[in-house]
N, C-alpha and C positions, 0 to 999 in steps of 0.2 A: 470395344468398338461397336457402335450400333449396327443393327442389321438394316437391310433395305427400307423396311417399313418405318423403323424408328428414325432413319435419315429423312424419309419424306415428311414425317411429322416435325422434325427440327427445321427443315427447309420452309415448311409452311408458316411456322411461327416467325422465321425471319422475314419472310415476304409480307406477312400481315403487319408486322412492326414497322417495316419501311413504308408500307402504304399508309399507315395511320400517322407517320411523322413527316410525310411529304410537305414542302412548302404550300402554304394556302390554308392550313388547318385553322388559321386565325379567323376564317369565315365563320361566324358564329352560327349560322343556320343553314339547314338544307331547305330545299324549295317546296312549295305547296302544290296542291292540285290547281289546275287552272281556275281563275276567278269565278267563272260561271258554274264550275262543276259542283254538284252536290257532294259534300265531304261526309261519306258514310261513317268515317271514324269519329267524327264529332258528335254523333248521336248517342246519347246515354243508352246503356244496354237495355234498361227497363223499358224504354219507349221505342226501341228499334222495331221496324216493322217486318214481320215474316209472313209468308204465304203458304208454305208447303204443307203445314198440318191441316189446314181447312180449305185450301184453295182460294182463300179470301185474304186480303191485307189485314194483319192484326198486330197490335203491339205484342212484343215477345212475352211480357209478363201476363198477358190476357189469354194466350193460347191454351186450350184445354188439353194439350198433349205435350209430352216431353219433346222439346226442340233445342237443338244445340246449333250455334252459329260460329262459323269461322269467318270473321270479317277480313277485309282486304288488308288493314294494318297488320293483323296476325300472320297473314300470308307472306307479307314482305319481311317480317321478322323471323320467319321459320327457317331453321337450318336444312329443311328437306329439299330435295331436288325434284322430285316427281309428285304428281298429284296424289297417287295412291299412298306414298309415304306421309304426305300431309294428312290424309284422312286417318291413317293409322295412329295419329297422335291422339285421337280420341279413344279411350279404353274400350268403349262399346262397339268400335268399328274395327274390322280386320279384313284382310284379303286372304285368298287361299295359301296356305302354308306362311312361312315367314319371310318369303322371298319378294322383293320389290320388283316393279316392272322393269327396272334397269337390267335385270338379268333373267326374269321370269318369262317363260313361253307365254305368247299372247293368250293361249286358251286357259292359263292359269291365273289371270288377272280378273277374278271375280271379286265379290263383296258379301260379307255377312255381317249382320248387325245382332248384337246380344247373343252370339253363339248358336244361331239357328241352323243346324246342320250344314257347316261349311263344306264346300267343295269348289272346283273350278268354276261352276256356274255362279252367277250372282243371285242371292236370295234377297236382295234389296234392289229396288228400281233406282236408276240414275236418270235424272232429268237435266236437260239443259234449257233453261228458260221455259220450262213447262212441257216439253216434248221429250219423249223417250230417247236416251242415248245408249242403251245397252245393244250389244250386237244382236242382229236379227236371227242368227243361226244358233248360237250357243248361249246367249244371255251374258257373254263376257264383257268386260268394260276395258276399253282401250284408253287407259288413263292419260297417257301421253299425247293423245290427239287433241287435246284442249289447251292452248297456250295460257299460262298462268297469268300472264299480263293483261289478258282480256277478261279475268274474273273479278267480279265486285265482292262476292261473298258466297259462302256455301252453307246450306241449311241441311241439317241432319235430323230426320224423325225416326228413331230407332224403334218403331212399334208397328204392328201389322197395319198396313195402308191400303188393302185392297178394296175397301169400301169406297175409296175415292179414286184409285188408280188402277184397279184390276190386277191381272196377273203380273208377277215379277215383283210386286210390292208386298209379298207375304212378310219379309222381315223388316220392312220400313222403306224409307225414301231418302235419297240423297239428291239434293237439287243444287245445280250449279247456276249462278246468276251472272249474267255478262255486265260489264261496266256500262253506266250510261254514256252515250255519245255527247260529249261536249267538244269544245275546241276553239282554236287549234290546240292539239296535244300530241306530243311525242315523247314516249318513254322507250328505254332500251336497257337491256342487261347483257353483260357479256362476263364470262368466268372461265377459269381453268383450273385444274387440280391434278391430284395424283390419280393413279389408275387410268391415265390417258384421258381424263375427263375434260371435254370442252362444250360450253354451252353459250348460245346467243339467242336473244329474243328482242323483238321490237313491236311497238304499237303505235300507230298514227291514227288520229281521229279529227274530225272537224265537223262543224255545223254551220249550214248556211240557212238562217231563218227556220223554216219548218222542216228542212231536210238535213240528215246527219249521215255520216259514213265513217267506218273505222276498218282497219286492216291490222291483223295480228299475224306474226310469223315466229316460228320457234325452231331451233335445231340443236340436237344433242349427240354427242358421240362419246363412247367410253370403251376402254379396253377390258372392262370388267375385272374379274379376279378369278383365281383358281377355286372353283366351287366345290370340288371333292376334297375332303380332309387328306391331309399329307400322309397319314398311315394306310389309306386306301388308294392313294393315287398311283397311276401307271403312266406309260408313255404316251397314252392317247389323250391324257388330261392336259388342257391347256386353259387360257383365260376365256372369259365369256363376253366378247365384245358385242356391243349393240350400237345402233344409231337410229335416230328419227328425225323426221321433218314434218311440220304441221303448219298449215295456214288457214286463216279464216277471214272472210270479208262480210261485212254487214252494212246494210243500208236501211234507214228508217225515215218515215215522213209522216207529217200531220196535215193532210189536205184541209181538214177543218178542225174546229175546236172539239169535235165530237168523234172523229175518226183517226185512228193511229194505224199505220201500215209498217211492216218490217219484212226483210228478207235476209238470208244469209247462206253462204255456201262455204264448204271447207274441204280440204284434202289432207290426207295423212299417209306417211310411209314409214314403216318400222321394220328393222331387220335385227334379229337377235340370235346369237350362237349360244348353245347350251353347254359349251366347254369341251367338245370334241369336233373333229372334222365334219362328221355326218350328223350333227345335231343342230340344224339351223331352221329357223322359222321367220316368216315375214308376213307383214299385212299391208295391204293397199286399200285405201278407203276414200270414197268421195261421197259427199253428202250435202243436202240442202234443206232448207226449212223457210216457211213463210207464215205470217201471222197478221191478222186483222183484228182490231178491237173497236167496237162501235159503242159509244155511250149515248143513251137516250135520256130525255127529260122525265119520262114517266114509266117506261117499260124495263128499266134497268140497263145492263151492259151485256154485250154478246162478243164472244171472243172465238175466232176461227183459227185453228192451226193446222198446217199441212207439212209433211216431211217425206223424205225418201233417201235411200242410200244403196250404193252398190259397193261391194268389197270383195277382196280375194285373200284368203288365208293359205299359206302353203307351208309344209313341214317336211323336213327330212328326218329320218329315224335311223339309228345305228344299232348294230349288234356288237357288243363289247365283250371280249374274253374275261373270264373270271379274275385274272390278275391285272386286267385293264391295260394290257400292253399291246393288244391288237383290236382293231376295229374294222367292221365291214358295213357297208351300205345296207340297210335291211328293208327300208320302205320309203316311198315318197307319197305324200298326200297333198291334194289340192282341194280347197273348199271355197268355191265362189258362192256368194249369196247376196240377196237384195231384199229390201223391204220398203213398203209405202204405207203411210197411214195418215190419219187426221182426227181432229176432235173439234167439238163445238160445245161451248160452255155458256150458259146464261146465268147471270147474277141478278137477282131481283132487287127492286128498291126496298128500303126498310119498311116494314109493316108493324103498326102498333096494335097489339092484341095480347093484353096481359103482360106487357113488356115489349121488347123489340125483336122481331123475327127478320133474318136475312136469308131468303131461299136461293138455292143455287141448283142447277140441274145441267147435265151434260151427257153427250154420247161420244163415243170414240171407236175407231176401227183400225185394224193393222193386218197387212198381209205379209207374210215372211216365207221366203222360198230359198232353197239351196241344194247343193248336192256335194258329195264327198267323193272324189276319184283318187283310188289308192292303187299303187303299183307295188308288189312285194317282192323281195328277193330272198327267199328262204335259204337256210344252210344247206339242205338237201331236197332233192326233187323226187317225187313219186308221181304216178299218173293222177293221184287225187290231190296233189299239192296245189293250194290256192296261190295264184301269182297276181291277180287283179280283182278288184272289188269296187263297185260303184253304187252308191246309195243316194236316193234323192227324196224330197218331200216338200209339201207346202202346208203352212198353217195360216188359217184365217181366224182372227179373234175379233171381239167387239164387246162393248158393254155400254150400259146407261146407268147413271146414278142420280140421286136427289139428296140434298142436305138442307137441314134447317139449323141455323145458328141462332139460338134463342137466348137473348139476354134479358133475364128477369129483372136484374138490377145491376149496378156496378159490382156488387159483391158476388153475384151468382150468375152463371152462364152454362147452358147446355149445348151440345152439338150432336145431332142425330143424323146418321148417314145410312143410306141403303143402296146397294148396287147389284145389278144382275149382269153376269157375263156368260158368254158362250164362246167356244172355240171348235174348230173342225180341222183335223189332220187328214190330208188327201194327197193323191199323187205319190204315195209312198211306194218305192220299188227298189230292189237290190239285184244287181247282176254280179255274180261270181264266176270267175273264169279259173280252170284248173289246167295243170300242165299238160293233160292229154288232149287239150283243145276244146274240151266242152264248156259251154257257159250256161249256167242256170239262172233263170229269172224268178224272182219271188215278188208278187204284188202284195202289198200290205193293205188290208181292208180300210177303207175310211172310218174315222172314228169321231164322234161328236159328243161333247160334254158341256155342262153349264154348272154355274156356281152362284149361290146367293151370299152376298157379303155384307152383314150389318155392322155398324159400329155406333157406340153410345159413349159420349164423353162428358165430363162435368168439370167445371172450375169454380172454386169457392174461395172468396177472400174475406174472412171474418174480421181481419185486421189489415190495415194498409200494408204492413210489412210481412204479412203471412199469406200464402197462396197454396191451396190444396187442389190437386188434380187427380182424377181417376178416369179410367175408361175400360170398356170391354169390347172385344171385336172378334170377328171371324175374317180370316184371309186365306188366299190360296195361291198356288203357282202351277201353271199347266206345265208339262214336260216340254223342253225345247227339242228342235229338230236334231240338234247335236246329241242329246240324251236318247232320242228315239232310234237314230240311225247311224251314228258315227262312232266306231270303236277308236280307242286311242291307247297309247303306250307311254309310260314314264319310267325311265330307268329300265329294269328288266320286267316290269309288271305291265301286262296286256289286259286291258278292260274292255269287255264287250258291250255294245248298245243293247237296247231292248225296246222293240217297237210296241210292246204291250204295256208300257208304263202308263200310270194315271196320274192325276194331279195330286200334289201335296196339299194337305188342308191343316189350318192352324186355328185353335181356339185360344184365346189370350186375354189377359187383364193386366193392367198396372195401375198403381197408385203412388202418389208422391206428394211431398211437401217442399216448398221453397220459402226461405225466410231471408230478409234483408236486414242488415244490421248497420251500425254506425261505420263511418270511414269507408264506405264503399264495399262492405263485406257482404256477400251473398252465398248462402249454402243450400244444397239440395240433396234430397234423399228420394229415391224412387225404387220401388219393388216391382217385379214383374213375375209372371207365371204364364207359361205357354205350354200347350199340349199340341205336338206336331204329329198329325196322322199321315202314314204312308209316305214319309220322307224318301226321296229318291237318293240312294246311297250306293256306293261302290262296294259290293258285298263279296267277301272271299268265298269262292265256291269249294265245295268238298271235292269235286272232280273237275279237272280243267275241261273246257270245251274243245271240240275237234280242232279249232284254229289255234289252240294253245292258250286262250284266255284264262287266267286264274281268277279274274274278278269279273262281275257284271253289275251294271246299274239295276237296281230293284227297288220297288216300294217297300220299305222296311217297317212294317208294324206300326210302332208308335214310339215317340220319344217325348220326355218331359224336360223342359228348359225353364229353370227358374233362376232368379238372381236378384241382385240389388246394385244400384248405382249411386255413388256418392260424388258430389262435386262441390267445389268452393272457389269463388272468384273474390279477389281482394285488391282494391285500388289502395295500396299501403300509403302512397303519397302521389303527388303529381308525377313524379318520376318512376316510381316502383309500383309494379303490378304483379300478381301472382295467380296462377291457375293450378288447381289440384284436382285430380279425379281419379276414381277407383271403380272397377266393375267386377263383381263376383258372378260367375255363371256356372250353373251345375246342370249340364246337358247329359242326360242319362237315357238309355234305351229301355223302355219299360214293356214292350211287346215286340216279338220277332218271330212270327210263324215260320217253322222249318229252320230257324237259326237260334235255337235256345241258348247257345253259348254266347250270344250278343246281349241278352238281357242283363241289365245292371252295369253294361259297359258304357264308358263315356264316349260321346260322339267325337270323331277324330277331328284334328286340325283346329282346335280351339282350346286354350287354356282356361282353367277356371278362374284364374286371377290375372288381372291387368290393371295397371295404374300409370299415371303420369304426373309430373309436376314441372311446371314451366314458371321461371322467374325472369322478368324483364326490367331493365334499367334503361329509360329513354330520355336523354337530355341532349337536345340538338347542339348546344354549345360544347359538348364534351364528347359523348359517345353513346350508342345504342348497343345493348347487350341483352341476348336472350339465351339463358341456359336451360336446358330441357332434359329431364330424366324420364326413361320410359322403362317400366318394370313388367314382366309377363312371367307367369309360372309355367310349369311343365305341362306338355301336351302329348297326344299320341298321334302317330302318322296313319295308323290303320284301325279298322272297325273292331278288330279283335283286342285292341289295347296291348299289343306285344311289342311294338316298336315305339318306345317312349323317347322323348326329347326334352332335355332339361330347361329350366327357366334361365332368364337372363336379366341383367339391368344394364342399359345403355344410356350414355350421356352424349347429348348433342349440344353444339354451341353456335351461336351466331353473333357477329360483331359488325357494326357499321360506323363509319365516321364521315361527316361532310368535309369535302375537300375544298371546293371552290365552285362558283357559279351554280350550277345545277347538278354537280357531279358528287356522287358518294362513292367511297371505297368500302368493300365489305369482305368478310371472310366467313366461311361456314364449315363446320366440322360435323360429320355424323359418326357415331361409335368413337367417340374421343379417345377412349381408353383401349380400343382395339379389342373388345370383348368378343371371344370366339364362341359361337353356339350353333347348333343345328337348325337348318330350315326345313329339311326334309329327309325321309328315310325310305323312298320308294325304290327298293332294289339296291341302291347305293346311297350312302349318306351324302347330303349336300349342305353347305355352310351358308350362313346369313351373311350379309355384307360386312367386310372389315372396316377399319378406319378409312374414312373418305374425307378428304378436304379440298377446298377450293377457295380462291380469291377472285375478286372481280370488281367491276365498276358499274355504277347505275346512273343513267340519266333520267331526270324526272322533270316532266312538264316543260320541255325546252322552249315552247313558244309563250309561256306564261310570263306576264310582267311582274306578278306579285313575288315577294321575296320572304314572306312570313310562313313558317312552317305550321301545319295544323297541330293544335295542341292534342296531347294524348288523352284518352278517355277511358272510362271503365271498360273492361273486357265484355265480350258479348256472351260468353257461355254461361 
């Protein structure tokens, strides 16, 4: 007799079968986007316009840097439920550990590209329509804050991007683009599945002449799963429930043919339980952004962007007995933060001088401030026992860049970029209260630093079917307020902050070749070599600190990160497409003053081998199916490489079928074969997500009068 999980899999299969056999399946086609809406999916991949790699719109095949695009059609066919899980289908992209945002603490929702010293902080910059979306205090990424129904595409540039974007773009840039506002349009998704999963989302948009508006909302709830392995589980261990709600409103207007204005605002609320009574975290976020773009006849284009955010992150921590049968409240932490910023970018008209030059220049500034209030409940008290701690700080940063995109001929193009950044940490202060009643105040000296970031890239096309790319760059990342001032705990491991941290710096190069063949076949090979100086890493201490910390953030000498990416896209036929990718990364510590035992060790939290394969069959008159295989090799939890985690192969599945009118039924499964593997080993082992399945309904373009579905096209990668 099957166990509970096997039963849920059987039930899901029955539900999906019933959904696909409902009356009305004779309707031959599902519905299209609104008649006036630009259909991104109909654009061939080689002519698709991207902007992230150069901050200028360019055809994908002409960009002189590696760029990967996840178009809207691929999002709609993805089995993944959250945005971070979608990003992780790219082998060169990963989040901290292997745990998705569905069960991960908000401070562990970072991003790393090509294995560049992963940790909870993001070493890749995340943009929403050109403006930063990383958390202002810790650099985290709240992936669930952006409703997927509102996204048009995602561009990933997995190479040093500081020359254009400054700090946080050390490892590259991920940019999310909103769907164009047309209308009237109404889309909605609703689904339910095992693990107590419920999901609902809707988007409504309309346009009245030169004015358009849209509203997107999304809600998710889940009971999670038992995250601790059964052989280590005790009475305190339970499921990991979480829920979130997000909403975003956007308005845009074109007062004249030369001026475009837009504004948006959003709210987000997330609550997540780590699997015990006293391991709870929550995030409250409100944000706004505004943009103005002016196009002139002779002086080029000017774009002004402004943004701001206020948020509050809170976390309960627990003290768990060694047999995990008893738990006590050990600490409470509240971290309010805010930021404000803006940018002004000029793009000049094309200049003819030995070819075509397009100049761009810009300036941006950002202010981030926050503090961490912590109340501790130690096991025993002495007069010197710390029971409260408050730290605060402010960071002001800014930069200016200039770029020349020089097209010598259709076969040869260069991009040269130079940026200067400066940042200042000030108002740093820590208050520590002990049981005897004394409070000690420590003022941290203000610190100012600067960085020059150059980048030179080239694209050569000796033959129409063959493209060569190469680039060399320098990038950096300034330490966040979180790394400077906030200690944290995962499992039984307490890690101390370090107000003396300096910036991480990266020298790197990449070179690749892309070839297109018959029948829609495209293949790519890219090699990369990066040297990371002074990476901020959680270092295991020889002797614990007075507060019990066994690790501390430190600038760890030097690491070398080299590797290769392979990729292939194949439009087998009108109905069949395939995407395959593989990334090999060799991240090794090459210098570690005072920590000689780390030399030659692999950087933690990232495997050397990752690969993916996705095959899609899409026939509107029959069914749409995407089968996806994700493979990743062994990795280490810690810097000493003593806590290993084995590799795994995971299969995901998505199936959809048009029912009637504008309604589709769909089913999605992640980890189809219920593969069990470790996600973390920080004091206690934790598991990655088990078998997850859900079924649902989709409404598409409810107000559209057209009935023909957009034809499938070649994949964008």
